[in-house]
C-alpha positions in Angstrom: -48.1 -48.2 -14.2 -46.0 -45.0 -14.4 -45.3 -45.2 -17.9 -48.7 -46.0 -19.1 -50.0 -42.8 -17.0 -47.5 -40.8 -18.6 -48.5 -42.2 -22.1 -52.2 -41.3 -21.6 -51.4 -37.9 -20.1 -49.1 -37.1 -23.3 -52.0 -38.6 -25.5 -54.6 -36.3 -23.7 -52.5 -33.2 -24.5 -52.3 -34.0 -28.2 -55.8 -34.7 -28.6 -55.4 -38.4 -28.8 -58.5 -40.6 -27.7 -57.9 -43.8 -25.5 -60.2 -46.4 -24.6 -59.9 -49.1 -21.9 -62.2 -51.9 -22.6 -61.7 -54.0 -19.6 -62.2 -51.0 -17.3 -64.7 -49.3 -19.2 -63.4 -45.8 -19.5 -62.3 -43.3 -22.0 -60.2 -40.5 -22.3 -61.3 -38.0 -24.8 -62.3 -34.4 -24.8 -65.1 -34.7 -22.4 -64.8 -33.0 -18.7 -64.8 -36.4 -17.1 -61.9 -37.4 -19.2 -60.1 -34.3 -18.4 -60.4 -35.2 -14.8 -59.0 -38.7 -15.2 -56.1 -37.3 -17.6 -55.4 -34.8 -14.9 -55.3 -37.5 -12.2 -52.9 -39.8 -14.1 -50.7 -36.8 -14.8 -50.6 -36.0 -11.2 -49.9 -39.5 -10.4 -47.2 -39.8 -12.8 -45.5 -36.7 -11.3 -45.9 -38.1 -7.9 -44.2 -41.2 -8.9 -41.3 -39.5 -10.6 -40.6 -37.7 -7.5 -40.9 -40.8 -5.5 -38.7 -42.6 -7.5 -36.2 -39.9 -7.6 -36.3 -39.6 -3.7 -35.8 -43.4 -3.6 -33.0 -43.2 -5.8 -31.2 -40.0 -3.8 -31.8 -41.8 -0.6 -30.1 -45.2 -1.6 -27.0 -43.2 -3.3 -26.6 -41.3 0.4 -26.7 -44.8 2.2 -24.3 -46.5 -0.2 -21.9 -43.3 0.2 -22.3 -43.2 4.1 -21.5 -47.1 4.0 -18.3 -46.3 2.0 -19.2 -47.5 -1.5 -17.5 -45.9 -4.3 -20.1 -44.2 -6.7 -19.9 -43.5 -10.4 -18.0 -45.2 -13.2 -14.3 -46.2 -12.2 -11.6 -43.6 -13.1 -8.9 -44.3 -15.7 -9.3 -46.0 -19.0 -11.6 -48.8 -19.2 -11.1 -52.3 -20.8 -11.3 -52.6 -24.4 -11.8 -55.7 -26.8 -8.5 -54.1 -28.8 -6.5 -53.8 -25.8 -4.6 -57.1 -26.9 -3.7 -55.7 -30.4 -2.4 -52.2 -28.9 1.3 -52.5 -30.0 0.2 -53.4 -33.4 -2.2 -50.7 -33.6 0.1 -48.3 -32.4 2.7 -49.4 -35.0 0.1 -49.0 -38.0 -0.6 -45.5 -36.7 3.0 -44.7 -36.5 3.6 -45.9 -39.9 0.8 -43.5 -41.4 -2.1 -46.0 -41.7 -5.7 -44.2 -41.5 -8.0 -44.9 -38.6 -10.6 -46.0 -40.8 -8.3 -48.8 -42.3 -7.4 -49.9 -38.8 -11.0 -49.9 -37.6 -12.0 -52.2 -40.5 -9.0 -54.5 -40.0 -10.0 -55.3 -36.4 -13.9 -55.5 -37.3 -14.9 -52.4 -35.5 -15.8 -50.2 -38.3 -19.6 -49.2 -38.6 -19.4 -49.4 -42.5 -17.0 -51.8 -43.8 -17.9 -51.7 -47.5 -16.6 -48.1 -48.1 -12.5 -48.1 -47.6 
């Protein structure tokens, strides 16, 4: 619902009309529509604030319980870890990074060498 209200609010700001067939209402240039859009906008702001408060409270609770927050420190796992000695050897012998990326199928553009 939050995303829908935000989209409708942005649409009103940009002068885009929206019609809801099931609920039989519309958002256009009329005063009634502006009131509805303002209500949607306020509801979206309130929901955003509530989400933020819930998130902060959950993080405080987890931290108080001793949980480690955030990403783990240090290097992560890589699919190339098993090839590390070979890759280091290629780099030491002057191989280009693009060549190495293509060799281990990690290059974005494999056609241009």
